[in-house]
C-alpha positions as CSV (number, residue, x, y, z in Angstrom):
1,X,121.3,126.5,84.5
2,X,118.9,127.8,86.8
3,X,119.5,128.3,90.8
4,X,122.0,126.3,92.0
5,X,119.8,125.2,95.0
6,X,117.0,123.7,92.2
7,X,114.6,126.3,93.3
8,X,113.4,127.5,89.8
9,X,110.0,128.8,88.9
10,X,108.2,128.7,85.4
11,X,109.9,126.0,83.9
12,X,107.3,124.2,81.4
13,X,107.1,120.9,80.5
14,X,105.7,119.6,77.1
15,X,102.3,119.1,76.7
16,X,102.7,115.3,76.6
17,X,104.4,114.8,79.7
18,X,102.3,113.0,82.1
19,X,101.9,114.3,85.5
20,X,100.0,112.5,88.3
21,X,100.2,110.5,91.4
22,X,100.8,107.0,92.7
23,X,99.6,104.5,95.6
24,X,99.7,100.7,96.5
25,X,97.2,98.6,97.5
26,X,97.9,97.2,100.8
27,X,98.8,100.9,101.9
28,X,95.7,102.3,101.1
29,X,92.9,99.7,100.6
30,X,92.0,98.4,103.6
31,X,89.1,95.6,103.7
32,X,91.8,92.8,104.0
33,X,89.5,90.2,104.9
34,X,86.1,91.4,102.7
35,X,85.1,90.0,99.6
36,X,87.0,86.8,99.2
37,X,90.7,88.3,99.6
38,X,93.2,86.1,101.1
39,X,95.7,86.9,103.6
40,X,99.2,88.5,102.2
41,X,102.4,88.4,103.7
42,X,102.1,92.0,104.8
43,X,98.9,91.0,106.8
44,X,100.7,88.2,108.5
45,X,103.7,90.6,109.0
46,X,102.2,93.4,110.3
47,X,99.8,91.4,112.7
48,X,103.1,89.9,114.4
49,X,104.1,92.1,117.6
50,X,107.3,94.2,117.3
51,X,107.5,94.3,113.5
52,X,105.7,97.6,112.7
53,X,105.5,101.2,114.6
54,X,103.1,101.3,117.3
55,X,101.5,97.8,116.0
56,X,99.9,99.2,113.2
57,X,98.4,97.3,110.5
58,X,97.1,97.7,107.0
59,X,93.6,96.2,108.1
60,X,91.6,99.6,107.6
61,X,94.6,101.8,106.3
62,X,92.7,104.6,104.2
63,X,89.4,102.5,103.7
64,X,90.0,103.3,99.8
65,X,88.0,100.1,99.0
66,X,85.0,101.9,100.5
67,X,85.6,105.3,99.2
68,X,86.5,104.5,95.7
69,X,84.2,106.8,94.1
70,X,84.8,110.0,96.2
71,X,88.5,109.2,95.9
72,X,88.2,109.0,92.6
73,X,86.4,112.5,92.5
74,X,89.5,113.6,94.6
75,X,92.0,112.6,91.8
76,X,89.9,114.5,89.2
77,X,89.7,117.8,91.7
78,X,93.5,117.8,91.6
79,X,93.3,117.3,87.8
80,X,95.5,114.2,87.6
81,X,96.5,113.3,84.2
82,X,97.5,109.6,85.5
83,X,97.1,107.3,88.7
84,X,99.4,104.9,89.2
85,X,97.9,102.0,91.6
86,X,98.5,98.2,92.2
87,X,96.8,95.4,92.1
88,X,96.3,93.2,95.3
89,X,97.4,89.5,94.0
90,X,95.6,88.0,97.2
91,X,92.4,90.1,96.1
92,X,92.5,88.6,92.8
93,X,93.7,84.8,93.9
94,X,93.0,84.3,97.6
95,X,95.7,81.3,97.6
96,X,98.0,82.9,94.9
97,X,96.8,80.2,92.4
98,X,93.4,78.7,91.2
99,X,90.2,80.5,89.8
100,X,90.1,84.2,89.9
101,X,87.9,85.9,92.7
102,X,85.3,87.8,90.8
103,X,84.6,90.4,93.4
104,X,88.4,91.5,93.6
105,X,88.6,91.8,89.7
106,X,85.1,93.8,89.6
107,X,86.8,96.2,92.3
108,X,89.6,97.1,90.0
109,X,87.4,97.1,87.2
110,X,85.6,99.8,88.8
111,X,88.8,101.7,89.8
112,X,89.6,101.8,86.1
113,X,86.5,102.7,84.6
114,X,86.1,105.6,87.0
115,X,89.8,106.7,85.9
116,X,88.7,106.6,82.5
117,X,85.4,108.3,82.7
118,X,87.3,111.3,84.7
119,X,90.1,111.4,81.9
120,X,92.8,109.9,84.0
121,X,95.2,107.3,82.7
122,X,95.2,104.0,84.7
123,X,98.8,102.7,85.2
124,X,98.3,99.3,86.8
125,X,101.2,97.8,88.8
126,X,100.8,93.7,89.1
127,X,102.7,93.5,92.3
128,X,103.5,96.1,95.0
129,X,104.8,93.7,97.7
130,X,101.4,91.6,98.9
131,X,102.4,88.4,97.8
132,X,99.5,85.8,99.1
133,X,100.5,84.4,102.1
134,X,99.7,80.8,100.8
135,X,102.7,81.3,98.3
136,X,105.2,82.3,101.1
137,X,104.1,79.3,103.2
138,X,105.4,77.4,99.9
139,X,109.0,79.3,99.9
140,X,107.9,82.6,98.5
141,X,110.0,84.4,96.2
142,X,112.6,81.6,97.1
143,X,110.8,79.4,94.9
144,X,110.9,79.4,91.2
145,X,107.2,78.2,91.2
146,X,106.4,81.4,92.6
147,X,107.4,82.9,89.3
148,X,104.9,80.9,87.5
149,X,102.0,81.5,89.8
150,X,102.6,84.9,89.0
151,X,102.5,84.4,85.4
152,X,98.9,82.8,86.0
153,X,97.9,86.1,88.0
154,X,99.1,88.2,85.4
155,X,97.1,86.3,82.5
156,X,94.0,86.7,84.6
157,X,94.4,90.3,85.4
158,X,95.2,90.7,81.9
159,X,92.2,89.3,80.4
160,X,90.0,91.2,82.7
161,X,91.4,94.7,82.1
162,X,93.3,94.3,79.0
163,X,90.6,95.8,76.9
164,X,90.8,99.4,79.1
165,X,94.3,99.5,80.8
166,X,97.1,100.6,78.5
167,X,99.8,100.9,80.8
168,X,101.2,98.3,82.8
169,X,104.1,97.8,85.1
170,X,105.1,94.1,86.2
171,X,107.0,94.7,89.5
172,X,107.3,97.8,91.7
173,X,110.9,97.9,93.3
174,X,111.9,94.2,93.2
175,X,114.8,95.3,95.3
176,X,113.0,95.8,98.4
177,X,110.9,92.7,97.6
178,X,114.1,90.7,97.7
179,X,116.5,92.3,99.8
180,X,114.4,94.0,102.7
181,X,112.0,90.9,102.7
182,X,114.6,88.1,102.5
183,X,117.8,89.5,103.6
184,X,117.4,92.4,106.3
185,X,114.0,91.4,107.7
186,X,112.7,94.8,107.8
187,X,110.0,94.0,105.2
188,X,107.6,90.9,104.7
189,X,108.2,88.2,105.1
190,X,110.9,89.2,107.7
191,X,113.4,86.4,106.4
192,X,117.2,87.2,107.3
193,X,118.7,84.9,104.9
194,X,121.4,85.9,102.2
195,X,121.0,83.0,100.0
196,X,117.0,83.6,100.1
197,X,117.7,87.2,99.1
198,X,119.5,86.2,96.2
199,X,117.1,83.6,95.1
200,X,114.5,86.1,95.1
201,X,116.1,88.6,93.1
202,X,116.2,86.0,90.1
203,X,112.7,84.7,90.8
204,X,111.3,87.9,90.9
205,X,112.8,88.9,87.4
206,X,111.7,85.6,86.2
207,X,108.1,86.5,87.1
208,X,108.5,89.9,85.4
209,X,109.4,88.2,82.2
210,X,106.9,85.7,82.3
211,X,104.3,88.1,83.3
212,X,105.2,90.5,80.2
213,X,104.8,87.0,77.9
214,X,101.0,86.6,79.2
215,X,100.1,90.2,79.3
216,X,101.1,90.4,75.4
217,X,98.9,87.5,74.8
218,X,95.7,88.8,76.8
219,X,96.0,92.8,76.5
220,X,94.0,94.0,73.7
221,X,94.9,97.8,73.6
222,X,98.0,98.9,72.3
223,X,99.3,99.1,75.6
224,X,102.9,100.1,76.9
225,X,104.8,97.6,79.4
226,X,107.2,98.7,82.1
227,X,108.7,97.6,85.4
228,X,109.7,100.3,88.3
229,X,112.8,99.9,89.9
230,X,114.4,101.9,93.1
231,X,117.9,103.1,92.0
232,X,120.7,103.7,94.4
233,X,122.4,107.0,93.5
234,X,125.6,106.4,95.3
235,X,128.4,109.2,96.3
236,X,131.7,108.7,98.4
237,X,134.2,110.3,100.6
238,X,137.6,108.3,100.5
239,X,140.0,106.1,98.6
240,X,137.8,103.2,99.2
241,X,134.4,104.3,98.1
242,X,134.9,103.6,94.6
243,X,135.0,100.0,95.6
244,X,132.2,100.3,98.0
245,X,130.2,101.9,94.9
246,X,130.8,99.4,92.6
247,X,129.9,96.7,95.1
248,X,126.5,98.4,96.0
249,X,125.6,99.4,92.4
250,X,125.9,95.7,91.5
251,X,123.7,94.6,94.4
252,X,121.2,97.5,94.1
253,X,121.1,98.5,90.6
254,X,122.6,96.3,88.1
255,X,121.3,93.4,89.6
256,X,118.4,94.5,87.8
257,X,119.2,96.3,84.6
258,X,121.5,93.6,84.0
259,X,119.2,90.7,83.3
260,X,116.2,92.9,82.3
261,X,117.8,95.6,80.1
262,X,120.7,93.4,78.9
263,X,120.0,89.8,79.2
264,X,122.9,89.1,81.6
265,X,123.9,89.2,85.4
266,X,126.9,91.2,85.8
267,X,130.1,89.5,86.4
268,X,131.3,91.4,89.3
269,X,127.9,90.7,91.4
270,X,128.6,86.9,90.8
271,X,131.9,87.2,91.9
272,X,131.0,89.1,95.1
273,X,128.6,86.9,96.1
274,X,130.1,83.6,95.1
275,X,130.6,82.8,99.1
276,X,126.6,82.7,99.4
277,X,125.8,81.3,96.1
278,X,126.7,79.8,92.5
279,X,124.0,81.3,91.0
280,X,122.8,77.9,89.9
281,X,119.2,78.5,90.4
282,X,119.4,80.6,87.1
283,X,118.5,78.0,84.7
284,X,118.9,77.7,80.6
285,X,116.4,80.2,79.1
286,X,115.8,82.3,82.3
287,X,117.8,85.4,81.0
288,X,116.1,85.3,77.5
289,X,112.3,85.2,79.3
290,X,113.6,88.1,81.7
291,X,115.1,90.2,78.7
292,X,111.8,91.3,77.5
293,X,111.5,94.6,75.5
294,X,109.7,97.1,77.4
295,X,108.2,100.9,76.4
296,X,109.6,102.6,79.5
297,X,111.7,102.1,82.7
298,X,109.9,103.7,85.8
299,X,112.4,105.2,88.1
300,X,111.8,105.5,92.0
301,X,113.9,108.2,93.3
302,X,114.3,109.5,97.3
303,X,117.5,110.2,98.2
304,X,121.3,109.5,97.8
305,X,123.4,107.2,99.8
306,X,127.2,107.8,100.9
307,X,129.7,104.6,100.8
308,X,133.1,103.5,101.8
309,X,134.6,100.4,102.7
310,X,134.5,99.6,106.7
311,X,138.0,99.2,108.2
312,X,136.5,96.1,110.3
313,X,137.7,98.1,113.6
314,X,135.8,101.3,114.1
315,X,131.9,101.3,114.9
316,X,130.3,100.5,111.4
317,X,127.8,103.2,110.3
318,X,124.7,101.7,108.6
319,X,123.1,104.9,107.3
320,X,121.3,103.1,104.3
321,X,118.1,104.6,104.7
322,X,116.5,101.3,105.6
323,X,114.6,100.0,109.1
324,X,117.6,98.3,110.8
325,X,116.2,95.4,112.5
326,X,119.1,93.2,112.7
327,X,119.8,91.6,109.3
328,X,121.6,93.1,106.0
329,X,120.0,94.0,102.7
330,X,123.5,93.5,101.2
331,X,124.4,89.8,100.7
332,X,128.2,89.3,100.0
333,X,128.9,93.2,100.9
334,X,128.4,93.5,104.8
335,X,131.5,95.2,104.9
336,X,130.3,98.2,103.2
337,X,129.3,100.9,105.3
338,X,126.8,103.8,104.9
339,X,127.6,107.1,106.1
340,X,125.3,109.7,107.5
341,X,125.0,112.4,104.9
342,X,124.5,115.9,105.4
343,X,121.0,117.3,105.7
344,X,118.5,118.6,105.2
345,X,116.3,115.5,105.7
346,X,112.9,114.5,105.3
347,X,111.2,112.7,108.5
348,X,112.2,109.5,107.1
349,X,115.8,110.6,107.8
350,X,116.6,110.6,104.2
351,X,118.8,113.5,102.7
352,X,117.1,115.9,100.4
353,X,119.3,116.0,97.2
354,X,117.4,116.6,93.8
355,X,120.8,116.6,92.2
356,X,120.9,113.1,92.6
357,X,117.5,112.7,90.5
358,X,119.2,114.7,87.6
359,X,122.4,112.6,87.9
360,X,120.2,109.1,87.7
361,X,117.9,110.4,85.0
362,X,121.2,111.4,82.9
363,X,123.1,108.1,83.9
364,X,120.1,105.9,83.0
365,X,119.8,108.1,79.6
366,X,123.5,107.5,78.7
367,X,123.3,103.6,79.7
368,X,120.2,102.8,78.0
369,X,119.8,105.5,75.1
370,X,116.7,104.2,73.4
371,X,114.8,103.7,76.5
372,X,112.2,106.1,77.7
373,X,112.3,106.8,81.5
374,X,109.1,107.6,83.7
375,X,109.5,108.8,87.5
376,X,107.1,106.5,88.9
377,X,107.5,107.6,92.5
378,X,109.3,110.8,94.1
379,X,107.9,112.4,97.3
380,X,108.7,113.2,100.8
381,X,107.8,112.4,104.4
382,X,107.2,115.6,106.7
383,X,105.4,116.1,110.0
384,X,102.2,117.7,109.0
385,X,99.7,119.3,111.3
386,X,96.0,120.3,110.6
387,X,95.6,124.0,111.2
388,X,91.9,125.7,111.0
389,X,91.3,123.0,108.3
390,X,94.2,123.3,106.3
391,X,97.6,121.4,106.1
392,X,100.2,123.8,105.0
393,X,103.3,121.5,104.3
394,X,105.8,124.3,102.8
395,X,108.6,121.6,103.1
396,X,107.0,119.2,100.6
397,X,106.1,121.8,98.4
398,X,109.8,123.2,98.3
399,X,110.8,119.2,98.0
400,X,108.8,119.0,94.8
401,X,109.4,122.2,93.3
402,X,113.2,121.4,93.7
403,X,112.9,117.5,92.4
404,X,110.5,118.7,89.1
405,X,113.2,121.2,88.6
406,X,115.6,118.4,88.4
407,X,113.6,116.5,86.1
408,X,113.1,119.5,83.6
409,X,116.7,120.1,83.7
410,X,117.4,116.3,82.9
411,X,115.0,116.8,79.9
412,X,117.0,119.6,78.9
413,X,120.2,117.8,78.9
414,X,118.7,115.2,76.4
415,X,116.7,112.8,78.7
416,X,113.5,111.0,77.2
417,X,111.6,111.5,80.5
418,X,108.0,111.0,79.7
419,X,106.2,111.7,83.0
420,X,106.5,112.2,86.7
421,X,104.2,110.6,89.3
422,X,104.5,111.9,92.6
423,X,104.2,109.7,96.0
424,X,102.1,109.8,97.3
425,X,98.3,110.5,96.6
426,X,97.0,109.8,100.2
427,X,98.9,109.8,103.7
428,X,99.1,106.0,104.1
429,X,100.4,102.7,106.0
430,X,104.1,103.3,105.1
431,X,105.1,99.7,105.5
432,X,107.7,99.0,108.9
433,X,106.6,102.5,110.2
434,X,102.9,102.3,110.3
435,X,101.0,105.4,110.1
436,X,104.0,107.2,111.9
437,X,105.1,108.4,108.3
438,X,103.1,110.8,106.3
439,X,103.8,111.2,102.2
440,X,100.6,112.5,100.6
441,X,99.8,115.4,98.8
442,X,96.2,114.7,100.9
443,X,96.2,114.4,104.4
444,X,93.9,111.4,105.6
445,X,92.5,111.7,109.5
446,X,93.0,108.2,110.3
447,X,90.1,108.1,113.0
448,X,87.7,109.8,110.5
449,X,88.8,108.9,107.3
450,X,88.6,112.9,106.3
451,X,90.5,113.9,103.4
452,X,92.1,117.5,103.5
453,X,94.1,118.2,100.2
454,X,97.5,119.7,101.4
455,X,99.4,122.8,100.0
456,X,101.5,120.4,98.3
457,X,98.3,119.1,96.7
458,X,97.2,122.3,95.3
459,X,100.8,123.3,94.1
460,X,100.6,119.8,91.9
461,X,97.2,120.8,91.1
462,X,98.6,124.3,89.5
463,X,101.3,122.4,87.8
464,X,99.2,119.9,85.8
465,X,96.9,122.8,85.2
466,X,99.8,125.1,83.2
467,X,102.5,122.4,82.9
468,X,104.9,124.9,84.5
469,X,106.5,125.0,87.8
470,X,104.5,127.3,89.8
471,X,106.0,130.7,90.9
């Protein structure tokens, strides 16, 4: 069974197990107003005073747009087998519709060609939250039309990159886009409307289905298609916790796996949210569009959550791991409270629980036994410092060792797990926290844009080279 702390060494992964890293466009690219790129909701949101720690924006970020070749060489030096990146929709269609911006397409063409030339498999994500502001002005994800605009965008990208990219992800974490963007207000566009959050849940999934249809028409490789979901692994601590877990599981997990993987919304989700909406925005035929075959499910995991029903009298705990700006990401279940969990914690305040990753992978395998899984994000933020030109991030190395051990144990238990992408390749713009949180296995000096491979990056390099958890 290995060590109880998940600090195992020497565990070998199959030779075809894909190990790499991941990033997102707005978090690293910069160049937000260059070469025809239009504004995104994150440009607008981060430019609004009070939304981002220290008033940070993604205007420069890691300047990846201008440092593409050297960043590609950096990836190659780490031996990455795969690199998951996202495409900025407003770099392709500045207004979210109409003709493609050729300069934007060519940038991603150079990225993909550079990855292939270095033996790194490109994994392209179509949407990692940077909705064109022009579409938000028309309603954003609360509008059904946005899903159709997304399909047009997918067709453009599929036509341009479909002869080279053989692994596609439609959406990254639609839970965050819907509930944090339109419910809690912590993410762009910063709205706090329960109905808008639930409308967005559906229209994002409709966009997923429509985009898959377009990709299958335009992509000419023997491609794999996927979606990436961030799962909430739930714990309880009293007699009310089973009901609290059921409600949050419905909102956070089954609201997406139900339509995408089963072709239906869970009945209890509809009941729980009946006072907010009758879900009449779900039109005939929508679920058939959403319920598309995919080749693997992307799994993002960082921590667990402990829940119970609030008694209505005592101070309500709200330690759900997400920035609290006043709204709620839990429409219809605001009477569930999230308890502070036992440490240790990352600098995000998230508990470190590798057993939760193993539990999640096994659970998903049992629920969807014919569907392969890929860990598309897992990593940790810690307080990194440069000492004599090096970053000795022992806590992150330990975190990765324990979570790769959890992944290995899941494989030993029969889970069809195909790969693991560490979040993140580079320190970057961490959404509402700006540049105050560092997730990278490569340190970035934001003043000079110098890159320094951390000890965790060297650890990942060794892991990839041997396909074995280093001693």
